[in-house]
C-alpha positions in Angstrom: 15.7 19.6 -122.5 15.8 22.1 -119.7 17.2 21.0 -116.4 14.7 20.5 -113.5 12.1 19.3 -116.1 10.2 22.5 -115.8 10.7 24.6 -118.9 9.2 22.2 -121.4 6.1 21.8 -119.3 5.3 25.5 -119.9 6.2 25.6 -123.5 9.4 27.7 -122.9 12.4 27.6 -125.2 15.2 25.4 -123.9 17.5 27.1 -121.4 20.5 25.6 -119.8 20.2 26.4 -116.2 23.2 24.4 -115.2 25.4 26.1 -112.7 22.8 28.6 -111.7 22.7 28.1 -108.0 19.9 29.6 -105.8 20.8 32.5 -103.6 22.6 31.7 -100.4 19.6 32.4 -98.2 17.4 30.1 -100.3 19.3 26.8 -100.5 16.1 24.9 -99.7 14.3 26.0 -102.8 12.9 24.7 -106.1 12.5 26.1 -109.5 9.2 27.8 -110.4 8.4 28.8 -114.0 6.0 31.5 -115.0 5.4 33.2 -118.3 4.6 36.9 -119.0 4.8 39.0 -122.1 6.1 35.9 -124.0 9.1 35.6 -121.6 9.9 32.7 -119.3 10.7 33.6 -115.8 12.6 30.9 -114.0 12.8 31.8 -110.3 13.7 30.2 -107.0 10.7 29.5 -104.8 10.7 28.3 -101.2 9.4 24.8 -100.8 7.3 25.7 -97.8 6.0 29.3 -98.1 5.6 31.1 -94.8 2.1 31.1 -93.3 -0.1 34.0 -94.5 -1.1 36.8 -92.2 -4.7 37.6 -91.5 -4.4 40.5 -93.9 -3.0 38.4 -96.7 -5.7 35.8 -96.2 -8.3 38.5 -96.5 -6.7 39.8 -99.7 -5.4 36.9 -101.6 -3.2 37.4 -104.7 -5.4 37.5 -107.8 -5.2 34.7 -110.4 -2.7 35.4 -113.1 -5.4 34.7 -115.7 -7.4 37.7 -114.4 -4.6 40.2 -113.7 -1.2 41.2 -115.2 1.7 39.4 -113.7 3.1 41.4 -110.8 6.9 42.3 -110.7 9.0 39.4 -109.6 10.7 40.1 -106.2 13.1 37.2 -106.2 16.3 36.6 -108.2 15.3 35.3 -111.5 16.6 34.2 -114.9 14.8 35.1 -118.1 14.6 33.1 -121.3 12.6 33.7 -124.5 9.5 31.6 -124.7 8.4 29.6 -127.7 4.9 29.9 -128.9 2.7 29.5 -125.8 0.9 26.1 -125.7 -2.7 26.1 -126.8 -4.1 25.3 -123.4 -2.2 28.1 -121.6 -2.8 30.7 -124.3 -6.5 30.0 -124.6 -6.9 30.9 -121.0 -5.8 34.4 -121.9 -8.7 35.1 -124.1 -11.4 33.5 -121.8 -13.9 36.2 -121.3 -15.2 37.1 -117.9 -18.7 35.7 -117.2 -21.8 37.8 -117.1 -25.0 36.8 -115.5 -26.2 33.4 -116.6 -29.9 34.0 -116.0 -32.0 32.7 -118.8 -35.1 34.1 -120.3 -37.3 34.2 -123.4 -36.9 37.1 -125.7 -37.1 37.6 -129.4 -33.7 36.7 -131.0 -31.6 39.4 -132.7 -28.8 38.7 -135.1 -25.3 38.7 -133.8 -23.7 42.2 -134.1 -20.3 42.8 -135.6 -20.1 46.3 -134.2 -18.1 47.9 -131.4 -17.5 45.6 -128.5 -18.8 46.3 -125.0 -15.9 47.6 -123.0 -17.2 47.3 -119.4 -15.5 44.8 -117.2 -17.6 41.6 -116.6 -17.5 39.6 -113.5 -15.4 36.4 -113.2 -17.1 33.2 -114.2 -17.9 30.5 -111.7 -15.8 27.3 -111.8 -17.0 24.4 -113.9 -18.0 21.4 -111.8 -16.0 18.3 -112.5 -19.2 16.2 -112.9 -19.9 18.0 -116.1 -16.9 16.2 -117.7 -18.3 13.9 -120.4 -17.1 10.3 -120.2 -14.6 9.1 -122.7 -13.2 12.5 -123.6 -9.5 13.2 -124.1 -7.4 14.4 -121.2 -7.6 18.1 -120.6 -4.5 20.2 -120.9 -2.9 21.1 -117.6 -4.6 24.1 -116.0 -7.7 23.9 -118.1 -10.0 21.8 -116.1 -11.9 24.5 -114.2 -11.9 27.3 -116.8 -12.8 25.8 -120.1 -15.6 23.7 -121.6 -14.9 20.0 -121.4 -16.6 19.3 -124.8 -13.8 21.2 -126.5 -10.8 19.0 -127.3 -7.2 20.0 -126.9 -7.1 20.1 -130.7 -10.1 22.5 -130.8 -8.4 24.8 -128.3 -5.2 24.8 -130.3 -7.0 25.7 -133.5 -9.1 28.4 -131.7 -5.9 30.0 -130.4 -4.3 30.0 -133.9 -7.4 31.6 -135.4 -7.7 34.2 -132.7 -4.1 35.1 -132.2 -2.2 33.9 -135.3 -0.3 36.5 -137.4 -1.7 36.8 -141.0 1.2 36.0 -143.3 -0.6 35.4 -146.6 -4.0 35.9 -148.3 -5.9 34.2 -151.2 -9.2 35.1 -152.7 -11.7 32.2 -152.8 -13.1 31.8 -156.3 -16.8 32.6 -156.6 -16.9 33.9 -153.1 -16.0 37.6 -153.3 -16.5 38.4 -149.6 -14.5 35.5 -148.3 -10.7 35.6 -147.8 -8.4 32.6 -147.1 -5.5 33.6 -145.0 -2.3 31.8 -143.8 -1.6 32.1 -140.1 1.5 31.7 -138.0 1.7 31.5 -134.3 3.4 34.5 -132.6 7.0 33.6 -132.0 6.9 30.9 -134.7 10.3 30.6 -136.3 8.5 30.3 -139.6 6.7 33.6 -139.0 8.5 35.5 -141.8 5.7 37.0 -143.9 8.0 37.4 -146.9 8.7 33.6 -146.9 5.0 32.6 -146.5 3.6 30.1 -148.9 -0.3 30.2 -149.0 -0.6 26.6 -150.2 2.1 25.3 -147.9 0.6 27.0 -144.9 -2.9 25.6 -145.7 -1.6 22.1 -146.3 0.0 22.3 -142.8 -3.4 23.2 -141.3 -2.4 26.9 -140.7 -5.1 28.6 -142.7 -8.5 30.1 -142.0 -11.5 31.5 -143.9 -12.4 35.1 -143.0 -16.1 35.5 -143.7 -18.6 38.4 -143.6 -19.6 40.2 -140.4 -23.1 38.9 -141.0 -21.9 35.3 -140.6 -21.0 35.6 -136.9 -23.7 33.1 -136.2 -21.2 30.4 -137.4 -19.2 30.9 -134.2 -22.3 30.1 -132.1 -23.0 27.1 -134.5 -19.5 25.7 -133.8 -20.1 25.8 -130.0 -23.5 24.2 -130.4 -22.0 21.4 -132.4 -19.5 20.7 -129.7 -21.9 21.0 -126.8 -24.2 18.5 -128.4 -21.3 16.1 -129.0 -21.7 16.0 -132.8 -18.1 17.1 -133.6 -18.7 17.7 -137.3 -18.2 21.4 -137.7 -14.8 23.2 -138.1 -13.4 25.4 -135.3 -14.5 29.1 -135.5 -13.8 32.2 -133.6 -14.7 35.9 -133.9 -11.9 38.3 -134.5 -11.0 41.9 -135.5 -8.2 42.2 -138.1 -5.5 44.8 -138.4 -3.0 43.2 -140.8 -1.6 45.4 -143.6 -1.9 42.4 -145.9 -5.7 42.6 -145.8 -8.0 45.1 -147.6 -9.4 48.0 -145.6 -12.9 46.4 -145.6 -11.3 43.6 -143.4 -9.5 45.9 -141.1 -12.1 48.6 -140.4 -12.8 47.3 -136.9 -15.7 45.1 -137.8 -15.9 41.8 -136.0 -15.7 38.8 -138.5 -15.8 35.1 -138.1 -12.8 33.1 -139.1 -13.2 29.4 -139.7 -10.4 26.9 -139.7 -9.5 25.6 -143.2 -9.5 21.8 -143.4 -6.7 21.0 -145.9 -8.2 17.6 -146.9 -11.8 18.5 -147.7 -12.8 16.4 -150.7 -14.3 18.4 -153.6 -15.7 17.2 -156.9 -13.7 18.1 -160.0 -16.8 19.5 -161.6 -16.4 23.3 -161.5 -20.2 23.8 -161.3 -20.5 21.4 -158.4 -17.3 21.8 -156.4 -19.0 22.5 -153.1 -19.8 18.8 -152.7 -17.8 15.6 -152.1 -20.4 13.6 -153.9 -23.4 14.6 -156.2 -26.6 13.6 -154.5 -30.2 14.4 -155.4 -33.2 14.7 -153.1 -34.8 11.4 -154.2 -31.5 9.5 -153.9 -31.0 11.0 -150.4 -34.5 9.8 -149.3 -33.7 6.4 -150.7 -30.5 6.2 -148.7 -32.4 6.9 -145.5 -34.6 3.8 -145.8 -33.8 1.5 -142.9 -34.1 -1.7 -145.0 -32.4 -0.6 -148.2 -29.9 -3.1 -149.7 -26.4 -2.7 -148.6 -24.4 -0.9 -151.2 -20.8 -1.5 -152.0 -18.8 1.8 -151.7 -18.9 3.4 -155.1 -22.1 1.8 -156.3 -24.1 5.0 -155.4 -23.3 8.6 -154.6 -22.3 9.2 -151.0 -22.7 5.5 -150.2 -19.8 5.6 -147.8 -21.8 7.9 -145.5 -23.9 5.9 -142.9 -27.4 6.9 -142.0 -26.3 8.1 -138.5 -24.4 11.0 -140.2 -27.6 12.2 -141.9 -29.3 12.1 -138.5 -26.7 14.4 -137.0 -26.9 16.7 -139.9 -30.7 16.9 -139.7 -30.7 17.7 -136.0 -28.0 20.3 -136.3 -29.6 22.0 -139.3 -33.1 22.1 -137.7 -31.8 23.8 -134.6 -30.0 26.4 -136.6 -32.5 26.4 -139.5 -29.7 25.9 -142.1 -31.6 25.3 -145.3 -28.8 25.4 -147.8 -27.7 21.8 -147.5 -30.9 19.8 -147.5 -33.5 22.3 -148.8 -31.8 25.1 -150.8 -35.1 25.5 -152.7 -37.1 26.4 -149.6 -39.6 23.6 -150.3 -40.3 23.0 -146.6 -41.8 26.5 -145.9 -43.3 29.4 -147.7 -40.4 31.8 -148.4 -40.6 35.6 -148.5 -40.1 37.2 -151.9 -36.7 38.5 -150.7 -35.4 35.0 -150.1 -32.5 34.0 -152.4 -34.4 30.8 -153.3 -37.2 33.0 -154.7 -35.0 35.6 -156.4 -33.0 32.9 -158.1 -36.2 31.1 -159.1 -35.2 27.9 -157.2 -38.4 27.6 -155.3 -40.3 26.9 -158.5 -38.4 23.6 -158.9 -40.1 22.2 -155.8 -42.9 20.9 -158.1 -40.4 18.4 -159.6 -38.5 16.6 -156.8 -36.3 14.9 -159.4 -34.6 18.3 -160.1 -33.7 18.9 -156.5 -30.1 18.4 -155.3 -28.2 18.6 -152.0 -25.3 21.0 -151.6 -22.4 21.4 -149.1 -22.3 17.6 -148.6 -18.6 17.3 -147.8 -16.3 14.8 -146.2 -12.6 14.8 -145.5 -10.2 12.4 -147.3 -8.9 11.3 -143.9 -12.5 10.4 -142.8 -14.7 9.7 -145.9 -17.6 8.3 -143.7 -17.9 11.5 -141.6 -19.8 14.5 -142.8 -18.2 18.0 -142.3 -20.6 20.8 -141.6 -19.7 24.1 -143.3 -21.5 27.4 -143.9 -23.5 27.0 -140.7 -24.7 30.6 -140.2 -28.3 29.5 -140.4 -31.3 31.7 -139.6 -31.5 33.0 -136.0 -34.6 35.1 -136.8 -36.5 32.5 -138.8 -40.1 32.6 -137.4 -41.3 29.6 -135.4 -44.5 29.2 -137.5 -42.2 28.7 -140.6 -39.8 26.2 -139.2 -38.6 23.9 -141.9 -39.6 20.3 -141.0 -38.5 19.1 -144.4 -35.0 19.0 -142.9 -36.2 16.1 -140.8 -37.9 14.2 -143.5 -36.8 10.5 -143.7 -34.9 10.7 -140.4 -36.2 8.0 -137.9 -33.6 8.2 -135.2 -31.2 10.7 -133.6 -28.0 10.5 -131.6 -28.7 9.7 -128.0 -26.1 12.0 -126.4 -27.4 15.1 -128.3 -31.0 14.3 -127.5 -30.1 13.8 -123.8 -28.5 17.3 -123.8 -31.6 18.8 -125.3 -33.8 17.1 -122.7 -31.6 18.2 -119.8 -32.8 21.7 -119.7 -29.2 23.0 -119.6 -28.6 23.7 -123.3 -28.6 27.5 -122.8 -26.3 27.5 -119.8 -23.9 25.1 -121.5 -23.7 27.3 -124.6 -23.0 30.3 -122.4 -20.3 28.5 -120.7 -18.7 27.6 -124.0 -19.2 31.0 -125.7 -17.3 32.7 -122.8 -14.1 31.3 -124.3 -14.5 33.6 -127.3 -13.9 36.9 -125.6 -14.4 39.0 -128.8 -17.8 37.5 -129.5 -18.8 37.5 -125.8 -18.0 41.2 -125.3 -19.4 42.4 -128.6 -22.8 40.9 -127.8 -22.9 42.2 -124.2 -22.2 38.9 -122.5 -24.9 36.6 -121.4 -27.5 39.3 -121.4 -27.0 40.0 -125.1 -26.7 36.4 -126.2 -29.7 35.2 -124.2 -32.4 35.8 -126.9 -30.4 33.8 -129.5 -29.9 30.9 -127.1 -33.5 31.0 -126.1 -34.5 30.6 -129.8 -32.3 27.6 -130.2 -33.6 26.1 -127.0 -37.2 26.7 -128.1 -36.4 24.8 -131.4 -34.9 22.0 -129.4 -38.2 21.6 -127.5 -40.1 21.5 -130.7 -37.7 18.9 -132.0 -38.2 16.8 -128.9 -41.9 17.0 -129.3 -41.5 15.9 -133.0 -39.4 12.9 -131.8 -42.1 11.9 -129.3 -45.1 12.4 -131.5 -43.6 10.3 -134.3 -42.2 7.6 -131.9 -38.7 8.1 -133.2 -35.7 6.4 -131.6 -32.2 7.3 -130.5 -28.9 5.5 -131.1 -25.8 5.2 -129.1 -22.5 6.0 -130.8 -19.2 5.4 -129.2 -17.2 6.8 -132.2 -17.3 10.6 -132.3 
């Protein structure tokens, strides 16, 4: 461990500073550690800095987050840094905030085109009272610049997805436009591409799924999940790729979502139904939602280990995003256009026989078999309000209290903007708050409709201490 107890706090490589005495004119000094260009700068810093002049007070030194590190003027030692810690590195890709004025415009799909390059103003500091109770401790230096609903683990995975070096690739069967890639942190001793093992990387949690540019809405869905306190979706960021390992269609400058690959997702062995952890039909699902159904021993019925509260979270999330694939892939809850996949694949015709309807993308992790995992969350940002699919709410008689409180607070749009600023690529590509505003207004409008549905049907909310 480094002397003075400072190197490890900033994620630097161990450096023996023994015998390195401060300059003669700075005997009363302490070590100060900074990082720049993946290099640790260990310098002597006076304990009591001299008072600032009026000119210095009027022109304070800019925050290192917002400006390149200036040249060091003191005697210093340099040591190579290990991979920057998640919290420190995430700060580097925090986008600058644009205006947070909210309005009501028609939503447009997220664009994967060229990013806006103009410099955006610095975001306002997050107030401490926005910190949700019972959350894990924030990494040092993150309190004022990040969203408190994102855990340290979320931030670490977001950093890996946005900055990790692509070291391997694997095609996903039956999903031609999706690529699974192995990722290594910059500076990782295991970062040798030639020695990369796709399966080994993925089992260690260092893989991501690169999806289509049209699926960018999944990044917004991830932030919505965290803002509402559901915590059931997998971390996702927007990224442009340049790795030589990837085909040109992945490196042509288009912005794509990359989703963290959970190594322990449980899949059925049936090749025709491998997108589920358990096979569940619509009628069975509705039976499971009955409040007074007999208690089932695990294994007596499909998905019996999943409690009713999980389906409530799923229904709320899918309604806000209008994700139909899980609970209503047949489009039975609205009249679909002829171009809809459910019509082209002749699925809609099966709505006349509920016994034939099945649920898809019902997944859990082996490490948490009673918690659903939400995948493929792109949803329908342009789905018209007059065709909202209320079938997604059928059988649900209660909703999570924390999520409902957030919807009622009137702050959903501002909280989402605050969270989305962390994804600089997405933020800038959409033109900041101004460009994202129509999408967030649509989600907020659906939230108000959901709240009215809860009130009109006298539905209840439930407290849940386990997230």
